N, CA, C, O and the ligand as a Tripos MOL2 file, in Angstrom:
@<TRIPOS>MOLECULE
protein
  297   295    75     0     0
PROTEIN
NO_CHARGES

@<TRIPOS>ATOM
      1 N          57.3780   12.6890   78.9710 N.3       1 MET1
      2 CA         56.3120   11.9950   79.7000 C.3       1 MET1
      3 C          54.9800   12.1150   78.9660 C.2       1 MET1
      4 O          54.6490   13.1290   78.3520 O.2       1 MET1
      5 N          54.2460   11.0220   79.0680 N.am      2 LYS2
      6 CA         52.9770   11.0160   78.3510 C.3       2 LYS2
      7 C          51.8750   10.5200   79.2770 C.2       2 LYS2
      8 O          51.8880    9.3510   79.6630 O.2       2 LYS2
      9 N          50.9600   11.3380   79.6320 N.am      3 PRO3
     10 CA         49.8440   10.9010   80.4940 C.3       3 PRO3
     11 C          48.9790    9.8890   79.7610 C.2       3 PRO3
     12 O          48.3740   10.2020   78.7360 O.2       3 PRO3
     13 N          48.9240    8.6630   80.2980 N.am      4 SER4
     14 CA         48.2360    7.6000   79.5760 C.3       4 SER4
     15 C          46.7260    7.8130   79.5520 C.2       4 SER4
     16 O          46.0360    7.2920   78.6750 O.2       4 SER4
     17 N          46.2160    8.5760   80.5120 N.am      5 GLY5
     18 CA         44.7770    8.8010   80.5370 C.3       5 GLY5
     19 C          44.2920    9.5580   79.3140 C.2       5 GLY5
     20 O          43.1380    9.4070   78.9130 O.2       5 GLY5
     21 N          45.1370   10.3550   78.7250 N.am      6 ASP6
     22 CA         44.7200   11.1380   77.5690 C.3       6 ASP6
     23 C          44.6380   10.3280   76.2880 C.2       6 ASP6
     24 O          43.9920   10.7200   75.3160 O.2       6 ASP6
     25 N          45.3090    9.1920   76.3160 N.am      7 GLU7
     26 CA         45.3380    8.4260   75.0800 C.3       7 GLU7
     27 C          43.9550    7.9340   74.6770 C.2       7 GLU7
     28 O          43.6630    7.7760   73.4920 O.2       7 GLU7
     29 N          43.1240    7.6980   75.6530 N.am      8 LYS8
     30 CA         41.7690    7.2580   75.3390 C.3       8 LYS8
     31 C          41.0400    8.2950   74.4940 C.2       8 LYS8
     32 O          40.2850    7.9490   73.5850 O.2       8 LYS8
     33 N          41.2640    9.5280   74.7920 N.am      9 ARG9
     34 CA         40.5520   10.5730   74.0680 C.3       9 ARG9
     35 C          41.1170   10.7650   72.6630 C.2       9 ARG9
     36 O          40.5140   11.4390   71.8280 O.2       9 ARG9
     37 N          42.2640   10.1750   72.4150 N.am     10 GLU10
     38 CA         42.8480   10.2790   71.0800 C.3      10 GLU10
     39 C          42.3900    9.1490   70.1780 C.2      10 GLU10
     40 O          42.6160    9.1650   68.9680 O.2      10 GLU10
     41 N          41.7400    8.1630   70.7920 N.am     11 ARG11
     42 CA         41.3150    7.0220   69.9710 C.3      11 ARG11
     43 C          40.0800    7.3730   69.1690 C.2      11 ARG11
     44 O          39.0880    7.8610   69.7100 O.2      11 ARG11
     45 N          40.1510    7.1220   67.8870 N.am     12 PRO12
     46 CA         39.0060    7.4410   67.0340 C.3      12 PRO12
     47 C          37.8080    6.5370   67.3130 C.2      12 PRO12
     48 O          37.9680    5.3550   67.6160 O.2      12 PRO12
     49 N          36.6270    7.0960   67.2080 N.am     13 ILE13
     50 CA         35.3890    6.3160   67.2860 C.3      13 ILE13
     51 C          34.6190    6.5270   65.9790 C.2      13 ILE13
     52 O          34.9470    7.4020   65.1780 O.2      13 ILE13
     53 N          33.6140    5.7210   65.7920 N.am     14 ARG14
     54 CA         32.8940    5.7760   64.5290 C.3      14 ARG14
     55 C          31.5820    6.5340   64.6790 C.2      14 ARG14
     56 O          30.7960    6.2760   65.5910 O.2      14 ARG14
     57 N          31.3680    7.4500   63.7890 N.am     15 CYS15
     58 CA         30.1220    8.2210   63.8110 C.3      15 CYS15
     59 C          28.9610    7.3140   63.4000 C.2      15 CYS15
     60 O          29.0340    6.6600   62.3590 O.2      15 CYS15
     61 N          27.8880    7.2640   64.2000 N.am     16 PRO16
     62 CA         26.7580    6.3840   63.8860 C.3      16 PRO16
     63 C          25.9830    6.8300   62.6580 C.2      16 PRO16
     64 O          25.2070    6.0450   62.1120 O.2      16 PRO16
     65 N          26.1660    8.0390   62.2150 N.am     17 ILE17
     66 CA         25.4200    8.5460   61.0610 C.3      17 ILE17
     67 C          26.1740    8.3140   59.7640 C.2      17 ILE17
     68 O          25.6490    7.6780   58.8490 O.2      17 ILE17
     69 N          27.3840    8.8150   59.6730 N.am     18 CYS18
     70 CA         28.1020    8.7300   58.4010 C.3      18 CYS18
     71 C          29.1650    7.6430   58.4190 C.2      18 CYS18
     72 O          29.7610    7.3430   57.3850 O.2      18 CYS18
     73 N          29.4100    7.0470   59.5870 N.am     19 GLY19
     74 CA         30.3520    5.9480   59.6510 C.3      19 GLY19
     75 C          31.8070    6.3770   59.6080 C.2      19 GLY19
     76 O          32.7030    5.5400   59.4970 O.2      19 GLY19
     77 N          32.0410    7.6630   59.6940 N.am     20 LYS20
     78 CA         33.4010    8.1720   59.6200 C.3      20 LYS20
     79 C          34.0920    8.0140   60.9680 C.2      20 LYS20
     80 O          33.4710    8.1740   62.0190 O.2      20 LYS20
     81 N          35.3850    7.6960   60.9270 N.am     21 LEU21
     82 CA         36.1640    7.6420   62.1500 C.3      21 LEU21
     83 C          36.6240    9.0480   62.5080 C.2      21 LEU21
     84 O          37.1070    9.7980   61.6600 O.2      21 LEU21
     85 N          36.4640    9.3840   63.7760 N.am     22 PHE22
     86 CA         36.9020   10.7060   64.2090 C.3      22 PHE22
     87 C          37.3580   10.6380   65.6590 C.2      22 PHE22
     88 O          37.0070    9.7160   66.3940 O.2      22 PHE22
     89 N          38.1370   11.6180   66.0520 N.am     23 VAL23
     90 CA         38.6420   11.6770   67.4140 C.3      23 VAL23
     91 C          37.6430   12.4570   68.2730 C.2      23 VAL23
     92 O          37.3120   13.6020   67.9660 O.2      23 VAL23
     93 N          37.1650   11.8240   69.3560 N.am     24 PRO24
     94 CA         36.0990   12.4190   70.1660 C.3      24 PRO24
     95 C          36.3860   13.8530   70.6060 C.2      24 PRO24
     96 O          35.4840   14.6900   70.5990 O.2      24 PRO24
     97 N          37.6080   14.1430   70.9830 N.am     25 ARG25
     98 CA         37.8640   15.4790   71.5140 C.3      25 ARG25
     99 C          37.8350   16.5440   70.4230 C.2      25 ARG25
    100 O          37.8630   17.7420   70.7080 O.2      25 ARG25
    101 N          37.7800   16.1000   69.1870 N.am     26 GLN26
    102 CA         37.7230   17.0670   68.0930 C.3      26 GLN26
    103 C          36.2850   17.3590   67.6810 C.2      26 GLN26
    104 O          36.0410   18.1590   66.7770 O.2      26 GLN26
    105 N          35.3420   16.7120   68.3440 N.am     27 SER27
    106 CA         33.9510   16.9330   67.9800 C.3      27 SER27
    107 C          33.2220   17.6350   69.1140 C.2      27 SER27
    108 O          33.4650   17.3480   70.2860 O.2      27 SER27
    109 N          32.3290   18.5540   68.7660 N.am     28 ASP28
    110 CA         31.5120   19.1880   69.7950 C.3      28 ASP28
    111 C          30.0790   18.6840   69.7240 C.2      28 ASP28
    112 O          29.1640   19.3040   70.2650 O.2      28 ASP28
    113 N          29.8940   17.5620   69.0550 N.am     29 ALA29
    114 CA         28.5410   17.0330   68.8730 C.3      29 ALA29
    115 C          28.5080   15.5330   69.1530 C.2      29 ALA29
    116 O          27.8030   14.7900   68.4710 O.2      29 ALA29
    117 N          29.2520   15.0940   70.1350 N.am     30 LEU30
    118 CA         29.2850   13.6670   70.4580 C.3      30 LEU30
    119 C          27.8930   13.1070   70.7300 C.2      30 LEU30
    120 O          27.0470   13.8190   71.2720 O.2      30 LEU30
    121 N          27.6330   11.8580   70.3710 N.am     31 PRO31
    122 CA         28.5790   10.8800   69.8110 C.3      31 PRO31
    123 C          28.7180   10.9760   68.3000 C.2      31 PRO31
    124 O          29.1630   10.0230   67.6610 O.2      31 PRO31
    125 N          28.3500   12.0950   67.7260 N.am     32 PHE32
    126 CA         28.4640   12.2360   66.2830 C.3      32 PHE32
    127 C          29.7320   13.0030   65.9450 C.2      32 PHE32
    128 O          30.3090   13.6770   66.7990 O.2      32 PHE32
    129 N          30.1590   12.8950   64.6910 N.am     33 CYS33
    130 CA         31.4240   13.4960   64.3040 C.3      33 CYS33
    131 C          31.2930   14.9990   64.1520 C.2      33 CYS33
    132 O          32.2890   15.7200   64.2190 O.2      33 CYS33
    133 N          30.0820   15.4780   63.9510 N.am     34 SER34
    134 CA         29.9000   16.9070   63.7250 C.3      34 SER34
    135 C          28.4550   17.2930   64.0100 C.2      34 SER34
    136 O          27.5780   16.4380   64.1390 O.2      34 SER34
    137 N          28.2290   18.5920   64.1040 N.am     35 ALA35
    138 CA         26.8660   19.0640   64.3310 C.3      35 ALA35
    139 C          25.9560   18.6910   63.1700 C.2      35 ALA35
    140 O          24.7480   18.5320   63.3410 O.2      35 ALA35
    141 N          26.5370   18.5560   62.0110 N.am     36 ARG36
    142 CA         25.7420   18.1940   60.8470 C.3      36 ARG36
    143 C          25.1510   16.7980   61.0010 C.2      36 ARG36
    144 O          23.9710   16.5770   60.7310 O.2      36 ARG36
    145 N          25.9890   15.8580   61.4390 N.am     37 CYS37
    146 CA         25.4910   14.5010   61.6350 C.3      37 CYS37
    147 C          24.4940   14.4570   62.7800 C.2      37 CYS37
    148 O          23.5420   13.6770   62.7540 O.2      37 CYS37
    149 N          24.7110   15.2800   63.7670 N.am     38 ARG38
    150 CA         23.7620   15.3200   64.8850 C.3      38 ARG38
    151 C          22.3980   15.7940   64.3800 C.2      38 ARG38
    152 O          21.3600   15.2710   64.7870 O.2      38 ARG38
    153 N          22.4100   16.7680   63.5090 N.am     39 ASN39
    154 CA         21.1530   17.2690   62.9570 C.3      39 ASN39
    155 C          20.4690   16.2250   62.0900 C.2      39 ASN39
    156 O          19.2440   16.0990   62.1070 O.2      39 ASN39
    157 N          21.2520   15.4870   61.3420 N.am     40 ILE40
    158 CA         20.6810   14.4260   60.5130 C.3      40 ILE40
    159 C          19.9750   13.4130   61.3960 C.2      40 ILE40
    160 O          18.8640   12.9800   61.0930 O.2      40 ILE40
    161 N          20.6200   13.0390   62.4840 N.am     41 ASP41
    162 CA         20.0220   12.0770   63.3990 C.3      41 ASP41
    163 C          18.7310   12.6250   63.9910 C.2      41 ASP41
    164 O          17.7320   11.9140   64.0920 O.2      41 ASP41
    165 N          18.7620   13.8860   64.3800 N.am     42 LEU42
    166 CA         17.5780   14.5090   64.9600 C.3      42 LEU42
    167 C          16.4490   14.5530   63.9350 C.2      42 LEU42
    168 O          15.2950   14.2750   64.2590 O.2      42 LEU42
    169 N          16.7870   14.9010   62.7150 N.am     43 TYR43
    170 CA         15.7950   15.0060   61.6610 C.3      43 TYR43
    171 C          15.1560   13.6460   61.3860 C.2      43 TYR43
    172 O          13.9390   13.5370   61.2390 O.2      43 TYR43
    173 N          15.9850   12.6280   61.3190 N.am     44 ARG44
    174 CA         15.4480   11.2850   61.0950 C.3      44 ARG44
    175 C          14.4910   10.8860   62.2010 C.2      44 ARG44
    176 O          13.4150   10.3350   61.9660 O.2      44 ARG44
    177 N          14.9170   11.1820   63.4000 N.am     45 TRP45
    178 CA         14.1210   10.7940   64.5560 C.3      45 TRP45
    179 C          12.7720   11.4940   64.5180 C.2      45 TRP45
    180 O          11.7360   10.8720   64.7560 O.2      45 TRP45
    181 N          12.7840   12.7850   64.2180 N.am     46 LEU46
    182 CA         11.5370   13.5400   64.1670 C.3      46 LEU46
    183 C          10.6420   13.0370   63.0430 C.2      46 LEU46
    184 O           9.4310   12.9030   63.2180 O.2      46 LEU46
    185 N          11.2340   12.7640   61.9040 N.am     47 ARG47
    186 CA         10.4540   12.3380   60.7670 C.3      47 ARG47
    187 C           9.7900   11.0010   61.0390 C.2      47 ARG47
    188 O           8.6140   10.8210   60.7210 O.2      47 ARG47
    189 N          10.5090   10.0770   61.6110 N.am     48 GLU48
    190 CA          9.9260    8.7850   61.9380 C.3      48 GLU48
    191 C           8.8030    8.9330   62.9470 C.2      48 GLU48
    192 O           7.7880    8.2410   62.8860 O.2      48 GLU48
    193 N           9.0090    9.8400   63.8640 N.am     49 ASP49
    194 CA          8.0070   10.0440   64.8940 C.3      49 ASP49
    195 C           6.7210   10.5880   64.2870 C.2      49 ASP49
    196 O           5.6270   10.1670   64.6640 O.2      49 ASP49
    197 N           6.8490   11.5220   63.3480 N.am     50 TYR50
    198 CA          5.6690   12.1200   62.7390 C.3      50 TYR50
    199 C           4.9750   11.1700   61.7700 C.2      50 TYR50
    200 O           3.7630   11.2630   61.5710 O.2      50 TYR50
    201 N           5.7240   10.2690   61.1750 N.am     51 SER51
    202 CA          5.1370    9.4110   60.1560 C.3      51 SER51
    203 C           4.3890    8.2370   60.7730 C.2      51 SER51
    204 O           3.6280    7.5620   60.0790 O.2      51 SER51
    205 N           4.5840    7.9860   62.0350 N.am     52 LEU52
    206 CA          3.9390    6.8480   62.6770 C.3      52 LEU52
    207 C           2.4140    6.8850   62.6220 C.2      52 LEU52
    208 O           1.8030    5.8770   62.2680 O.2      52 LEU52
    209 N           1.7690    8.0210   62.9630 N.am     53 PRO53
    210 CA          0.2950    8.0200   62.9420 C.3      53 PRO53
    211 C          -0.2970    8.0230   61.5410 C.2      53 PRO53
    212 O          -1.5180    8.1080   61.4050 O.2      53 PRO53
    213 N           0.5120    7.9340   60.5000 N.am     54 LEU54
    214 CA         -0.0120    7.9460   59.1480 C.3      54 LEU54
    215 C           0.4140    6.6990   58.3730 C.2      54 LEU54
    216 O           1.2270    6.7840   57.4530 O.2      54 LEU54
    217 N          -0.1310    5.5540   58.7440 N.am     55 PRO55
    218 CA          0.2330    4.3320   58.0220 C.3      55 PRO55
    219 C          -0.3830    4.3270   56.6330 C.2      55 PRO55
    220 O          -1.5620    4.6530   56.4940 O.2      55 PRO55
    221 N           0.3510    3.9790   55.6280 N.am     56 PRO56
    222 CA         -0.1590    3.9430   54.2500 C.3      56 PRO56
    223 C          -1.0050    2.7110   54.0110 C.2      56 PRO56
    224 O          -0.4800    1.6720   53.6110 O.2      56 PRO56
    225 N          -2.3130    2.8030   54.2480 N.am     57 ARG57
    226 CA         -3.1440    1.6120   54.1460 C.3      57 ARG57
    227 C          -4.3270    1.8030   53.1900 C.2      57 ARG57
    228 O          -5.2850    1.0320   53.2490 O.2      57 ARG57
    229 N          -4.2820    2.7940   52.3250 N.am     58 TRP58
    230 CA         -5.2850    2.8820   51.2710 C.3      58 TRP58
    231 C          -4.7900    2.0480   50.0980 C.2      58 TRP58
    232 O          -3.5850    1.8200   49.9920 O.2      58 TRP58
    233 N          -5.6080    1.6150   49.2740 N.am     59 ASP59
    234 CA         -5.3130    0.7260   48.1350 C.3      59 ASP59
    235 C          -4.7730   -0.6270   48.5820 C.2      59 ASP59
    236 O          -4.0910   -1.3250   47.8330 O.2      59 ASP59
    237 N          -5.0950   -0.9720   49.8120 N.am     60 GLU60
    238 CA         -4.5910   -2.2500   50.2980 C.3      60 GLU60
    239 C          -5.5750   -3.3820   50.0100 C.2      60 GLU60
    240 O          -5.1690   -4.5220   49.7850 O.2      60 GLU60
    241 N          -6.8830   -3.0590   50.0180 N.am     61 GLU61
    242 CA         -7.8830   -4.1160   49.9120 C.3      61 GLU61
    243 C          -8.3430   -4.3680   48.4820 C.2      61 GLU61
    244 O          -8.6620   -5.4980   48.1140 O.2      61 GLU61
    245 N          -8.3740   -3.3130   47.6850 N.am     62 ASP62
    246 CA         -9.0600   -3.4090   46.4080 C.3      62 ASP62
    247 C          -8.2040   -3.9910   45.2910 C.2      62 ASP62
    248 O          -8.7200   -4.5630   44.3310 O.2      62 ASP62
    249 N          -6.9150   -3.8420   45.4270 N.am     63 GLU63
    250 CA         -6.0580   -4.1550   44.2980 C.3      63 GLU63
    251 C          -5.2480   -5.4240   44.5190 C.2      63 GLU63
    252 O          -4.0180   -5.3830   44.5550 O.2      63 GLU63
    253 N          -5.9260   -6.5290   44.6660 N.am     64 LEU64
    254 CA         -5.2140   -7.7810   44.7930 C.3      64 LEU64
    255 C          -4.6180   -8.1730   43.4370 C.2      64 LEU64
    256 O          -5.2870   -8.0620   42.4100 O.2      64 LEU64
    257 N          -3.4140   -8.6140   43.4340 N.am     65 PRO65
    258 CA         -2.7840   -9.0380   42.1780 C.3      65 PRO65
    259 C          -3.4650  -10.2920   41.6370 C.2      65 PRO65
    260 O          -3.7410  -11.2250   42.3900 O.2      65 PRO65
    261 N          -3.7330  -10.3140   40.3500 N.am     66 LEU66
    262 CA         -4.4200  -11.4560   39.7610 C.3      66 LEU66
    263 C          -3.4700  -12.6370   39.6230 C.2      66 LEU66
    264 O          -2.3490  -12.5190   39.1290 O.2      66 LEU66
    265 N          -3.9570  -13.7540   40.0720 N.am     67 ASP67
    266 CA         -3.1670  -14.9640   39.9150 C.3      67 ASP67
    267 C          -3.4240  -15.5520   38.5230 C.2      67 ASP67
    268 O          -4.5720  -15.8700   38.2130 O.2      67 ASP67
    269 N          -2.4430  -15.7030   37.7050 N.am     68 PRO68
    270 CA         -2.6510  -16.2010   36.3350 C.3      68 PRO68
    271 C          -3.2590  -17.5960   36.2890 C.2      68 PRO68
    272 O          -3.9050  -17.9520   35.3040 O.2      68 PRO68
    273 N          -3.0690  -18.3750   37.3160 N.am     69 ASP69
    274 CA         -3.6190  -19.7270   37.3170 C.3      69 ASP69
    275 C          -5.0430  -19.7940   37.8410 C.2      69 ASP69
    276 O          -5.7350  -20.7920   37.6360 O.2      69 ASP69
    277 N          -5.4870  -18.7380   38.5170 N.am     70 ALA70
    278 CA         -6.7900  -18.7610   39.1710 C.3      70 ALA70
    279 C          -7.9170  -18.8660   38.1690 C.2      70 ALA70
    280 O          -8.9820  -19.3950   38.4860 O.2      70 ALA70
    281 N          -7.6970  -18.3700   36.9670 N.am     71 ASP71
    282 CA         -8.7520  -18.3120   35.9740 C.3      71 ASP71
    283 C          -8.9690  -19.6550   35.2730 C.2      71 ASP71
    284 O         -10.0360  -19.9040   34.7120 O.2      71 ASP71
    285 N          -7.9980  -20.4740   35.3060 N.am     72 GLN72
    286 CA         -8.0750  -21.7150   34.5200 C.3      72 GLN72
    287 C          -8.0650  -22.9390   35.4270 C.2      72 GLN72
    288 O          -7.2650  -23.8560   35.2430 O.2      72 GLN72
    289 N          -8.9700  -22.9410   36.4150 N.am     73 GLY73
    290 CA         -8.9800  -24.0270   37.3820 C.3      73 GLY73
    291 C          -9.4240  -25.3270   36.7430 C.2      73 GLY73
    292 O          -9.0700  -26.4100   37.2080 O.2      73 GLY73
    293 N         -10.1880  -25.2190   35.6920 N.am     74 ASP74
    294 CA        -10.7450  -26.4160   35.1010 C.3      74 ASP74
    295 C          -9.9230  -26.9500   33.9270 C.2      74 ASP74
    296 O         -10.2850  -27.9650   33.3320 O.2      74 ASP74
    297 ZN         29.2950   11.8010   60.9730 Zn       75 ZN75
@<TRIPOS>BOND
     1     1     2 1
     2     2     3 1
     3     3     4 2
     4     3     5 am
     5     5     6 1
     6     6     7 1
     7     7     8 2
     8     7     9 am
     9     9    10 1
    10    10    11 1
    11    11    12 2
    12    11    13 am
    13    13    14 1
    14    14    15 1
    15    15    16 2
    16    15    17 am
    17    17    18 1
    18    18    19 1
    19    19    20 2
    20    19    21 am
    21    21    22 1
    22    22    23 1
    23    23    24 2
    24    23    25 am
    25    25    26 1
    26    26    27 1
    27    27    28 2
    28    27    29 am
    29    29    30 1
    30    30    31 1
    31    31    32 2
    32    31    33 am
    33    33    34 1
    34    34    35 1
    35    35    36 2
    36    35    37 am
    37    37    38 1
    38    38    39 1
    39    39    40 2
    40    39    41 am
    41    41    42 1
    42    42    43 1
    43    43    44 2
    44    43    45 am
    45    45    46 1
    46    46    47 1
    47    47    48 2
    48    47    49 am
    49    49    50 1
    50    50    51 1
    51    51    52 2
    52    51    53 am
    53    53    54 1
    54    54    55 1
    55    55    56 2
    56    55    57 am
    57    57    58 1
    58    58    59 1
    59    59    60 2
    60    59    61 am
    61    61    62 1
    62    62    63 1
    63    63    64 2
    64    63    65 am
    65    65    66 1
    66    66    67 1
    67    67    68 2
    68    67    69 am
    69    69    70 1
    70    70    71 1
    71    71    72 2
    72    71    73 am
    73    73    74 1
    74    74    75 1
    75    75    76 2
    76    75    77 am
    77    77    78 1
    78    78    79 1
    79    79    80 2
    80    79    81 am
    81    81    82 1
    82    82    83 1
    83    83    84 2
    84    83    85 am
    85    85    86 1
    86    86    87 1
    87    87    88 2
    88    87    89 am
    89    89    90 1
    90    90    91 1
    91    91    92 2
    92    91    93 am
    93    93    94 1
    94    94    95 1
    95    95    96 2
    96    95    97 am
    97    97    98 1
    98    98    99 1
    99    99   100 2
   100    99   101 am
   101   101   102 1
   102   102   103 1
   103   103   104 2
   104   103   105 am
   105   105   106 1
   106   106   107 1
   107   107   108 2
   108   107   109 am
   109   109   110 1
   110   110   111 1
   111   111   112 2
   112   111   113 am
   113   113   114 1
   114   114   115 1
   115   115   116 2
   116   115   117 am
   117   117   118 1
   118   118   119 1
   119   119   120 2
   120   119   121 am
   121   121   122 1
   122   122   123 1
   123   123   124 2
   124   123   125 am
   125   125   126 1
   126   126   127 1
   127   127   128 2
   128   127   129 am
   129   129   130 1
   130   130   131 1
   131   131   132 2
   132   131   133 am
   133   133   134 1
   134   134   135 1
   135   135   136 2
   136   135   137 am
   137   137   138 1
   138   138   139 1
   139   139   140 2
   140   139   141 am
   141   141   142 1
   142   142   143 1
   143   143   144 2
   144   143   145 am
   145   145   146 1
   146   146   147 1
   147   147   148 2
   148   147   149 am
   149   149   150 1
   150   150   151 1
   151   151   152 2
   152   151   153 am
   153   153   154 1
   154   154   155 1
   155   155   156 2
   156   155   157 am
   157   157   158 1
   158   158   159 1
   159   159   160 2
   160   159   161 am
   161   161   162 1
   162   162   163 1
   163   163   164 2
   164   163   165 am
   165   165   166 1
   166   166   167 1
   167   167   168 2
   168   167   169 am
   169   169   170 1
   170   170   171 1
   171   171   172 2
   172   171   173 am
   173   173   174 1
   174   174   175 1
   175   175   176 2
   176   175   177 am
   177   177   178 1
   178   178   179 1
   179   179   180 2
   180   179   181 am
   181   181   182 1
   182   182   183 1
   183   183   184 2
   184   183   185 am
   185   185   186 1
   186   186   187 1
   187   187   188 2
   188   187   189 am
   189   189   190 1
   190   190   191 1
   191   191   192 2
   192   191   193 am
   193   193   194 1
   194   194   195 1
   195   195   196 2
   196   195   197 am
   197   197   198 1
   198   198   199 1
   199   199   200 2
   200   199   201 am
   201   201   202 1
   202   202   203 1
   203   203   204 2
   204   203   205 am
   205   205   206 1
   206   206   207 1
   207   207   208 2
   208   207   209 am
   209   209   210 1
   210   210   211 1
   211   211   212 2
   212   211   213 am
   213   213   214 1
   214   214   215 1
   215   215   216 2
   216   215   217 am
   217   217   218 1
   218   218   219 1
   219   219   220 2
   220   219   221 am
   221   221   222 1
   222   222   223 1
   223   223   224 2
   224   223   225 am
   225   225   226 1
   226   226   227 1
   227   227   228 2
   228   227   229 am
   229   229   230 1
   230   230   231 1
   231   231   232 2
   232   231   233 am
   233   233   234 1
   234   234   235 1
   235   235   236 2
   236   235   237 am
   237   237   238 1
   238   238   239 1
   239   239   240 2
   240   239   241 am
   241   241   242 1
   242   242   243 1
   243   243   244 2
   244   243   245 am
   245   245   246 1
   246   246   247 1
   247   247   248 2
   248   247   249 am
   249   249   250 1
   250   250   251 1
   251   251   252 2
   252   251   253 am
   253   253   254 1
   254   254   255 1
   255   255   256 2
   256   255   257 am
   257   257   258 1
   258   258   259 1
   259   259   260 2
   260   259   261 am
   261   261   262 1
   262   262   263 1
   263   263   264 2
   264   263   265 am
   265   265   266 1
   266   266   267 1
   267   267   268 2
   268   267   269 am
   269   269   270 1
   270   270   271 1
   271   271   272 2
   272   271   273 am
   273   273   274 1
   274   274   275 1
   275   275   276 2
   276   275   277 am
   277   277   278 1
   278   278   279 1
   279   279   280 2
   280   279   281 am
   281   281   282 1
   282   282   283 1
   283   283   284 2
   284   283   285 am
   285   285   286 1
   286   286   287 1
   287   287   288 2
   288   287   289 am
   289   289   290 1
   290   290   291 1
   291   291   292 2
   292   291   293 am
   293   293   294 1
   294   294   295 1
   295   295   296 2
@<TRIPOS>SUBSTRUCTURE
     1 MET1         2 RESIDUE 1 A MET
     2 LYS2         6 RESIDUE 1 A LYS
     3 PRO3        10 RESIDUE 1 A PRO
     4 SER4        14 RESIDUE 1 A SER
     5 GLY5        18 RESIDUE 1 A GLY
     6 ASP6        22 RESIDUE 1 A ASP
     7 GLU7        26 RESIDUE 1 A GLU
     8 LYS8        30 RESIDUE 1 A LYS
     9 ARG9        34 RESIDUE 1 A ARG
    10 GLU10       38 RESIDUE 1 A GLU
    11 ARG11       42 RESIDUE 1 A ARG
    12 PRO12       46 RESIDUE 1 A PRO
    13 ILE13       50 RESIDUE 1 A ILE
    14 ARG14       54 RESIDUE 1 A ARG
    15 CYS15       58 RESIDUE 1 A CYS
    16 PRO16       62 RESIDUE 1 A PRO
    17 ILE17       66 RESIDUE 1 A ILE
    18 CYS18       70 RESIDUE 1 A CYS
    19 GLY19       74 RESIDUE 1 A GLY
    20 LYS20       78 RESIDUE 1 A LYS
    21 LEU21       82 RESIDUE 1 A LEU
    22 PHE22       86 RESIDUE 1 A PHE
    23 VAL23       90 RESIDUE 1 A VAL
    24 PRO24       94 RESIDUE 1 A PRO
    25 ARG25       98 RESIDUE 1 A ARG
    26 GLN26      102 RESIDUE 1 A GLN
    27 SER27      106 RESIDUE 1 A SER
    28 ASP28      110 RESIDUE 1 A ASP
    29 ALA29      114 RESIDUE 1 A ALA
    30 LEU30      118 RESIDUE 1 A LEU
    31 PRO31      122 RESIDUE 1 A PRO
    32 PHE32      126 RESIDUE 1 A PHE
    33 CYS33      130 RESIDUE 1 A CYS
    34 SER34      134 RESIDUE 1 A SER
    35 ALA35      138 RESIDUE 1 A ALA
    36 ARG36      142 RESIDUE 1 A ARG
    37 CYS37      146 RESIDUE 1 A CYS
    38 ARG38      150 RESIDUE 1 A ARG
    39 ASN39      154 RESIDUE 1 A ASN
    40 ILE40      158 RESIDUE 1 A ILE
    41 ASP41      162 RESIDUE 1 A ASP
    42 LEU42      166 RESIDUE 1 A LEU
    43 TYR43      170 RESIDUE 1 A TYR
    44 ARG44      174 RESIDUE 1 A ARG
    45 TRP45      178 RESIDUE 1 A TRP
    46 LEU46      182 RESIDUE 1 A LEU
    47 ARG47      186 RESIDUE 1 A ARG
    48 GLU48      190 RESIDUE 1 A GLU
    49 ASP49      194 RESIDUE 1 A ASP
    50 TYR50      198 RESIDUE 1 A TYR
    51 SER51      202 RESIDUE 1 A SER
    52 LEU52      206 RESIDUE 1 A LEU
    53 PRO53      210 RESIDUE 1 A PRO
    54 LEU54      214 RESIDUE 1 A LEU
    55 PRO55      218 RESIDUE 1 A PRO
    56 PRO56      222 RESIDUE 1 A PRO
    57 ARG57      226 RESIDUE 1 A ARG
    58 TRP58      230 RESIDUE 1 A TRP
    59 ASP59      234 RESIDUE 1 A ASP
    60 GLU60      238 RESIDUE 1 A GLU
    61 GLU61      242 RESIDUE 1 A GLU
    62 ASP62      246 RESIDUE 1 A ASP
    63 GLU63      250 RESIDUE 1 A GLU
    64 LEU64      254 RESIDUE 1 A LEU
    65 PRO65      258 RESIDUE 1 A PRO
    66 LEU66      262 RESIDUE 1 A LEU
    67 ASP67      266 RESIDUE 1 A ASP
    68 PRO68      270 RESIDUE 1 A PRO
    69 ASP69      274 RESIDUE 1 A ASP
    70 ALA70      278 RESIDUE 1 A ALA
    71 ASP71      282 RESIDUE 1 A ASP
    72 GLN72      286 RESIDUE 1 A GLN
    73 GLY73      290 RESIDUE 1 A GLY
    74 ASP74      294 RESIDUE 1 A ASP
    75 ZN75       297 GROUP 0 **** ****
């Protein structure tokens, strides 16, 4: 006899970080395949959060690229 309810837990899902297929019941870091991928996700999230208040906007105004045709309008 095979309890059909358990079969769902045997179906592999895809880790959103590394894209690896793994069986959910074999992971203790769902929805990731491992604690390592969970940490990667957390790290990315934190880094993006910290980088938001620091937009790279110096050297934006002064260094316009020269148009080669602009000089020879005549
Ligand atoms: Zn993974």
